C-alpha positions in Angstrom: -17.2 2.1 -31.0 -13.8 2.9 -28.8 -10.2 2.5 -29.9 -9.8 -0.7 -28.7 -10.9 -2.3 -32.1 -7.8 -4.1 -33.4 -7.5 -7.7 -31.3 -3.8 -7.4 -29.4 -1.0 -10.8 -29.9 -1.9 -13.8 -28.8 0.4 -14.6 -25.7 1.0 -18.1 -24.0 0.9 -18.1 -20.3 1.7 -21.2 -18.4 -2.1 -22.1 -18.0 -3.3 -21.5 -21.1 -3.0 -18.6 -24.2 -4.8 -15.3 -23.8 -5.7 -12.4 -26.3 -6.1 -9.0 -25.6 -6.6 -5.6 -27.7 -4.4 -3.0 -28.9 -5.4 0.3 -28.5 -3.8 2.4 -31.8 -4.3 5.9 -30.4 -2.8 5.0 -27.2 -0.7 3.2 -28.5 -0.9 0.4 -26.5 -1.6 -3.3 -25.9 -3.2 -4.7 -22.7 -4.3 -8.2 -21.6 -7.2 -7.8 -18.6 -8.3 -10.4 -15.9 -5.6 -12.6 -16.2 -5.8 -15.0 -13.5 -2.5 -15.9 -11.7 -4.7 -17.2 -8.9 -7.6 -19.8 -8.4 -10.9 -19.5 -6.7 -10.3 -18.0 -2.8 -13.6 -19.4 -2.1 -15.3 -22.2 -0.1 -12.5 -24.4 1.0 -9.9 -22.1 -0.4 -11.3 -19.1 1.7 -8.9 -18.2 4.9 -6.1 -20.6 2.9 -2.9 -19.7 0.7 -3.3 -19.3 -2.7 -3.0 -22.2 -5.8 -2.3 -21.2 -9.0 -4.8 -21.6 -11.8 -6.0 -24.3 -13.1 -5.1 -24.6 -17.0 -7.4 -23.9 -19.8 -8.0 -24.6 -23.7 -7.9 -22.8 -26.5 -7.3 -18.8 -26.2 -8.7 -16.8 -23.3 -10.5 -13.7 -24.1 -8.3 -11.1 -22.1 -10.7 -8.2 -23.3 -12.5 -7.7 -20.1 -11.6 -6.7 -16.6 -11.4 -9.9 -14.1 -13.6 -8.9 -11.1 -12.7 -7.0 -7.9 -12.2 -8.7 -4.5 -15.1 -8.5 -2.2 -14.9 -4.9 -0.8 -17.8 -2.3 0.3 -18.5 0.7 -1.7 -18.5 4.2 -1.6 -22.1 5.1 -0.7 -24.6 5.5 2.4 -25.4 1.6 1.9 -23.7 -1.5 2.6 -23.7 -2.9 -0.7 -21.0 -4.8 -1.3 -19.2 -5.8 -4.4 -16.6 -8.0 -5.7 -16.3 -12.0 -6.1 -13.8 -14.9 -4.5 -12.7 -15.4 -7.9 -10.4 -12.3 -7.6 -6.9 -13.0 -8.4 -6.3 -11.7 -11.8 -4.0 -9.4 -12.9 -4.3 -6.8 -16.3 -0.5 -5.7 -18.4 -0.6 -2.3 -20.3 2.9 -2.2 -22.3 4.0 0.0 -25.3 2.6 -1.0 -28.5 5.9 -2.0 -29.9 8.3 -5.4 -30.2 11.2 -4.1 -27.7 12.1 -5.7 -24.2 11.3 -3.9 -21.8 11.3 -3.1 -17.3 8.5 -4.7 -15.4 6.3 -2.5 -13.3 4.3 -4.6 -11.3 1.8 -2.2 -9.4 0.1 -3.1 -5.7 -3.0 -0.4 -5.4 -4.0 1.1 -2.3 -7.2 1.7 0.1 -6.9 1.1 3.3 -6.4 -2.6 3.1 -10.0 -2.9 2.6 -10.8 -1.8 -0.8 -9.4 -1.0 -4.5 -8.7 -3.2 -7.3 -6.2 -3.3 -10.6 -8.2 -1.1 -13.0 -9.2 1.7 -11.2 -9.0 4.5 -13.9 -6.1 5.8 -12.1 -4.5 3.1 -12.1 -4.8 1.3 -15.6 -1.2 2.4 -16.8 -2.2 3.7 -20.2 0.0 6.8 -20.1 2.7 5.6 -17.8 3.0 2.6 -19.4 4.3 4.4 -22.8 5.6 7.4 -20.3 7.5 5.5 -18.6 8.4 2.9 -21.7 7.6 -0.6 -19.4 5.6 -3.1 -19.3 2.7 -2.3 -16.6 1.0 -5.0 -14.1 -1.5 -4.1 -12.0 -2.7 -6.8 -9.6 -5.7 -7.8 -7.8 -5.7 -9.8 -4.2 -7.5 -10.2 -1.5 -8.9 -7.5 1.0 -10.3 -6.6 4.3 -11.8 -9.4 6.6 -10.7 -12.5 3.6 -7.4 -11.3 3.2 -5.8 -9.2 5.9 -7.3 -10.7 9.0 -5.0 -13.4 11.1 -7.4 -16.3 12.3 -5.0 -18.7 13.6 -6.6 -17.9 16.8 -10.0 -19.6 15.8 -8.6 -22.6 13.6 -4.8 -23.8 12.5 -6.1 -25.1 8.9 -5.8 -21.1 7.8 -3.1 -18.6 6.6 -2.2 -15.5 8.8 -1.4 -13.3 5.8 -3.5 -14.4 2.5 -3.2 -11.2 0.9 0.3 -11.0 1.1 0.5 -14.8 -0.2 -1.2 -13.3 -3.2 1.1 -10.5 -4.0 3.9 -13.0 -3.9 2.2 -15.5 -6.1 1.4 -12.9 -8.6 4.9 -12.0 -8.1 6.1 -15.9 -9.2 3.5 -15.5 -12.3 5.6 -12.5 -13.0 9.0 -14.4 -13.1 7.2 -17.3 -15.4 5.4 -15.7 -17.7 6.2 -11.9 -18.2 8.8 -12.3 -21.1 6.4 -13.5 -23.1 4.6 -10.2 -23.1 8.1 -8.8 -23.6 9.0 -7.9 -20.0 12.2 -8.6 -18.8 12.1 -10.7 -15.4 15.5 -9.4 -13.9 14.1 -5.7 -14.1 11.0 -6.1 -12.0 10.4 -2.8 -10.1 7.3 -3.3 -7.1 5.7 -0.2 -6.4 2.6 0.5 -4.5 0.6 3.6 -2.7 -0.5 3.6 0.7 -1.9 0.4 1.7 0.0 -0.5 -1.7 3.5 1.3 -0.3 3.2 -1.2 2.8 2.8 -4.0 1.0 6.0 -3.2 -0.8 7.4 -2.6 2.2 6.3 -5.9 3.9 7.6 -7.8 0.7 11.0 -6.3 1.2 10.6 -8.2 4.6 9.7 -11.4 3.4 12.5 -13.9 2.6 10.3 -16.0 0.2 10.2 -12.7 -1.7 13.9 -12.4 -2.2 14.4 -12.4 -6.1 10.8 -11.7 -7.1 11.8 -8.1 -7.5 14.8 -6.4 -8.3 13.8 -2.4 -7.3 11.0 -0.8 -4.9 8.7 2.3 -4.9 6.7 2.5 -2.5 5.0 5.5 -1.7 2.7 6.8 1.2 2.7 3.7 3.3 2.1 3.4 6.8 4.2 0.8 7.9 3.1 1.3 11.4 -0.5 0.0 11.2 1.0 -4.0 10.8 -0.7 -5.7 13.0 1.1 -7.6 16.5 -0.4 -10.5 18.1 -2.7 -8.7 20.0 -4.3 -6.8 17.3 -5.1 -10.1 15.2 -6.8 -11.7 18.4 -8.6 -8.8 19.1 -10.1 -8.3 15.5 -10.5 -12.6 15.1 -12.5 -12.2 18.2 -14.7 -9.1 17.2 -15.2 -10.9 13.6 -17.0 -13.5 15.2 -19.1 -11.0 17.4 -19.7 -9.0 14.5 -21.0 -11.9 12.5 -23.5 -13.4 15.6 -21.2 -16.5 15.8 -20.9 -18.2 19.1 -17.1 -17.9 20.7 -16.4 -21.4 19.8 -17.3 -20.7 15.9 -14.8 -22.4 13.8 -12.8 -21.6 10.3 -15.5 -23.8 8.8 -18.3 -22.1 10.7 -16.4 -18.8 8.6 -16.3 -20.5 5.6 -20.0 -21.3 5.3 -20.9 -17.6 5.5 -21.7 -15.1 2.0 -18.2 -13.7 1.7 -20.6 -10.1 1.4 -22.1 -10.9 4.6 -18.1 -11.0 6.2 -17.2 -7.8 4.2 -20.2 -6.1 5.9 -19.2 -7.7 9.6 -15.8 -6.3 8.7 -16.9 -3.3 7.9 -19.0 -2.9 11.2 -16.3 -3.4 13.2 -13.9 -1.1 11.9 -16.3 1.3 12.6 -17.6 0.9 15.9 -13.9 -0.2 17.1 -12.8 3.5 16.6 -9.4 1.7 15.5 -8.0 4.2 13.7 -8.1 6.5 16.6 -5.7 4.9 18.4 -3.8 3.6 14.9 -5.0 0.2 15.5 -6.7 -0.9 12.2 -8.7 -3.8 11.7 -6.7 -5.0 8.1 -3.2 -4.8 8.3 -0.3 -7.4 7.3 0.7 -9.6 10.6 3.8 -10.6 12.2 3.2 -14.0 12.0 6.6 -15.9 12.1 5.9 -18.0 9.1 6.3 -15.6 6.4 6.9 -12.7 8.1 9.4 -13.4 10.6 9.3 -9.8 12.2 7.7 -6.5 11.8 8.9 -4.6 8.4 10.7 -1.7 10.3 12.4 -3.9 12.3 13.8 -6.4 10.0 14.9 -3.3 8.3 16.5 -2.2 11.4 18.4 -5.7 11.3 19.8 -5.6 7.9 17.6 -8.2 6.9 15.0 -6.8 4.1 15.8 -7.7 0.6 19.0 -5.0 -0.9 17.2 -4.0 -3.2 17.7 0.1 -4.4 14.4 1.9 -2.9 12.2 4.9 -3.2 9.9 6.4 -0.8 8.1 9.2 0.6 5.2 10.7 1.6 2.7 13.9 1.2 2.7 16.7 2.7 -1.1 17.1 3.9 -1.7 13.4 4.4 -4.0 13.5 7.1 -5.3 16.7 6.6 -9.2 15.6 6.7 -8.1 15.1 10.6 -8.6 18.7 11.3 -12.3 17.9 11.1 -11.8 15.9 14.3 -12.3 16.7 18.0 -14.1 20.1 18.9 -11.5 21.1 21.9 -7.9 21.7 21.9 -7.7 19.8 24.8 -9.7 16.8 23.5 -7.4 16.7 20.6 -4.1 16.8 22.9 -5.5 13.8 24.7 -6.9 11.6 21.5 -2.4 12.4 20.5 -1.3 11.3 23.9 -3.5 8.3 24.2 -3.0 7.0 20.4 1.0 7.1 21.0 0.7 5.8 23.9 -0.9 2.4 22.6 2.8 1.5 21.0 5.2 3.4 23.5 3.9 5.2 26.8 7.9 6.0 27.5 8.5 7.8 24.5 4.7 9.3 23.9 5.3 12.7 25.9 8.5 13.8 23.8 7.1 13.2 20.5 4.0 14.9 21.6 6.1 18.0 22.9 8.1 17.9 19.4 4.0 19.3 18.1 3.4 21.8 20.6 1.0 19.1 22.5 -1.3 18.8 19.1 -3.7 21.0 20.8 -4.2 23.1 17.5 -6.2 21.3 14.3 -2.6 21.8 11.9 -0.6 20.4 14.7 -2.9 17.2 15.5 -3.0 16.6 11.7 0.4 17.1 11.0 1.4 14.9 14.2 -1.3 12.0 12.9 0.4 11.7 9.4 3.5 12.3 10.9 2.6 9.0 13.1 0.5 7.1 10.2 3.1 7.7 6.9 6.5 10.3 7.4 7.7 9.0 10.7 8.0 5.0 9.5 8.9 6.4 5.8 11.9 8.2 7.8 13.3 5.1 9.6 12.8 2.9 6.7 14.9 5.3 4.6 17.5 5.8 7.2 18.1 1.9 7.8 17.6 0.9 4.3 20.4 3.7 3.5 23.1 1.6 5.0 22.5 -1.8 3.0 21.1 -0.6 -0.8 20.8 2.7 -2.5 17.8 4.8 -0.7 15.9 8.2 -2.3 13.2 10.0 -0.6 10.6 12.3 -1.6 7.8 14.7 -0.1 4.8 15.8 -2.3 3.9 19.0 -1.7 1.8 20.1 -4.8 -1.5 21.3 -4.4 -4.5 22.6 -6.5 -5.3 26.4 -5.8 -8.7 24.7 -4.4 -7.6 22.2 -2.2 -5.5 24.5 -0.5 -8.2 27.0 -0.2 -10.5 24.1 1.6 -7.2 23.5 4.2 -6.4 20.3 2.7 -3.4 20.7 0.8 -1.2 17.6 -0.5 -3.2 15.3 0.8 -2.9 11.6 0.7 -3.3 9.9 -2.6 -2.7 13.6 -4.7 0.6 12.2 -6.1 -1.1 9.2 -7.5 -1.9 11.9 -10.5 1.2 13.1 -11.9 2.6 10.0 -11.6 0.1 8.0 -13.9 -0.2 11.6 -15.9 -4.0 11.1 -15.8 -5.7 14.3 -13.2 -8.9 13.3 -14.7 -9.3 10.1 -13.0 -8.2 11.6 -9.1 -11.0 11.5 -7.1 -10.9 15.5 -6.4 -10.8 15.9 -9.9 -14.0 17.7 -8.9 -12.8 20.2 -6.9 -9.6 20.4 -9.2 -11.7 21.5 -12.3 -12.1 25.0 -10.5 -8.6 25.9 -11.5 -5.2 26.4 -9.8 -3.3 23.7 -11.8 -0.5 26.1 -12.6 2.5 23.8 -13.1 0.7 20.7 -13.2 2.0 19.6 -16.4 5.9 20.4 -15.7 5.7 18.8 -12.6 3.9 15.1 -14.1 6.4 15.6 -16.6 9.4 15.9 -14.0 8.1 13.0 -11.5 7.5 10.3 -14.3 10.7 11.8 -15.8 12.3 10.5 -12.0 10.3 7.3 -11.7 11.3 6.1 -15.5 15.0 6.8 -14.5 14.6 4.5 -11.6 12.7 1.7 -13.1 15.5 1.7 -16.2 18.4 2.1 -14.1 17.7 1.6 -10.3 18.3 5.6 -10.0 16.6 8.7 -10.1 18.1 11.5 -12.4 20.8 13.1 -10.9 19.8 15.9 -9.7 18.1 14.3 -7.2 20.4 13.0 -4.7 20.5 9.8 -2.7 18.8 10.0 0.9 21.9 9.5 3.4 24.6 10.9 5.6 26.5 14.2 5.2 29.2 13.8 3.0 32.2 16.3 2.1 29.5 17.4 -1.4 26.0 16.3 0.5 24.4 17.3 3.7 22.3 14.5 5.0 19.0 12.8 4.3 18.6 14.8 1.2 14.2 14.7 0.2 13.3 16.1 -3.4 9.9 18.6 -2.7 7.9 17.8 -5.2 6.2 21.3 -5.7 6.3 24.2 -8.3 9.0 23.8 -8.8 10.9 20.9 -7.3 13.6 21.4 -5.3 15.9 19.7 -2.8 15.7 20.1 1.3 18.6 18.2 3.4 16.7 16.8 6.9 13.2 18.0 6.9 11.8 18.2 10.1 14.5 17.5 12.1 13.3 18.5 15.4 10.1 15.7 14.6 12.6 13.1 13.4 14.6 13.2 16.4 11.5 13.0 18.8 10.5 9.8 16.8 14.1 8.3 16.9 13.8 6.2 19.8 9.7 6.0 19.6 8.9 1.7 19.1 6.3 2.1 16.8 6.4 -1.6 16.1 4.3 -3.5 19.4 0.6 -1.9 19.4 -0.6 -3.1 22.4 2.2 -2.4 24.8 0.4 0.5 26.4 -2.9 -0.7 26.4 -2.2 -3.5 29.8 -5.9 -3.4 30.2 -6.5 -5.2 26.8 -3.2 -7.8 26.7 -4.8 -9.4 30.0 -8.1 -9.5 28.7 -6.4 -11.2 25.7 -4.5 -13.3 28.0 -1.4 -12.0 26.4 1.9 -10.9 27.9 3.3 -7.5 27.5 6.4 -9.0 25.8 8.5 -9.3 22.8 5.9 -12.2 22.7 3.5 -10.2 21.2 5.3 -10.3 17.6 6.0 -14.4 17.7 
C-alpha cells in the first residue's frame, strides 16, 4: 500500500463534489483527474471546449485522468490517450492555509505530455513553495494545435489554447474551495508550455485570469502564420489518404489515434523543424490570438503582469549530430533563417561565424528557437511591467562529457526538486552532481518569492535598461554557484534586434504562391 491511504477532504466544485487523498509522509493533499471540460471527441472535435456536465454524489479524485491522444517514446506507431482528456490535478500542503496558486502548462513540443508526468506532479514543489499547484491536460498535436479553418468553418483555430483558457476560468471559479487564492494565480510553463504562457499573455480573453507569469524556454518563433496553417491542414488530409475535397465531417469520422499517427508522419516527413516550420503551434487567427505574441509585446498589448523567463545554455545541443560537413551546416542555418527574414538572415548568421562548426550551429539553432525570442519578450515587457530573466547553465559531469551540457528542460529537476524523475536520470546517476541540492534550494527560493510576492529574491536584479546603480539586462545565471551577468551575448543580441521572427513564409515565395497567399502582413490575419 502506498502512503496515499487516507481519504482527502471533500471539495465542492461548480460541477460537483470531489474527494482526493492525503499523503501523510509527504504532507500533501491531492485531487486527481478533475474534469474542467467535456469530452472533445465526436462532433466536439476541433471545436471550442465546453464545460463539463454536472455529476451527482462524490466523484472519486484518486486516479489521474486520461492523457490527450499522443504518440509514445517507442519505435512503434502506438498511440495512447483519449479525447475525454480535459482534466486537471490539484496538489497542496496538508494545511488549511489560504495559499497562492500555480497553474502549470506542460511542455512536449505541442504533441506530447500530460498533467501527471512524474516530474510535473508537483508534490515536492507544492510543499517547498507553499502553494496550491494545478497541473492541466489539454488537447495536443493534430487535435489541438492545427488550424483547420481552410477545410471548413465549423471549427476553431486554437483548440488547445481555448482548453487552457477554460482551465484558467475553472481555477477562478473553484480554487478557493481548495484553499487557493484566486487573486494570486501564477501561470507557469516550460517549452511548449512556456510558449503557451506567453501566448495567453497576448490574448485579450485571458485578462484577469492570472496575475504573474513564468515562461521557461518558450519557443515563440514557432507560432503559426497563415501560410503554415494552410500548409499543414492540407498535409493532414493528404496523410490521412482523404480526397483534397475532404471536410471536417470526414476528419471527425476518423479514429483519433489515426489522426495522431498521420500527424506524426507529416511532422517527420515534412522536415519542418529544420526550417523552423514546426507542424504544431498556436495560430495567429485574428479572433482569439489577434497578432503574433512577439508583435503584441512589441506593441504593448500584452497583459501587464510581472514576468520571469529564461532559457538553458545548451537548449539544442542534440543538433551537434546534424550534418557531417561544415558547409552543409552553414547552408542549413541560412535556409532556416531566411524562411522568416531573408534580408536580416546573413547578419544573424555572421554573428555565429557562419555556423560552420557543430557548436556554432547548435548555439544558433538554440538561440533562434528559444533565446532570441525570450530576449525580445523581456526587452519589450520590461517597458510595461516588472521583468526578470535567467539562464540555466548547470549540467552534471556526465552531460558535459557527452557534449550535451545544460540541455532543454534540464532546469525542471531543480525547480520541481525531483531529479530522479528526469529523463536524464539514467545518465546523471553516474555522479558529477555536486552543487545540485544547493541550486535546487536557490531556484525554489526565487520561484517561491515570485509566486508569493511578484518578484524573486533581492539578489536577482530586474531585466532592463541601465540605471545609476545597475547595468543593463541583468540575467541570473543558475550554475554552481549562481551569479548575475549583464547583457550576456550582446553581439548576438544586436544581430537579432532587427530580424523578423514573426512571419514564417516570407522567405519562401514559391510556397506562398503555391498556397495562393500574398507575401505581406496579410499572412497573420
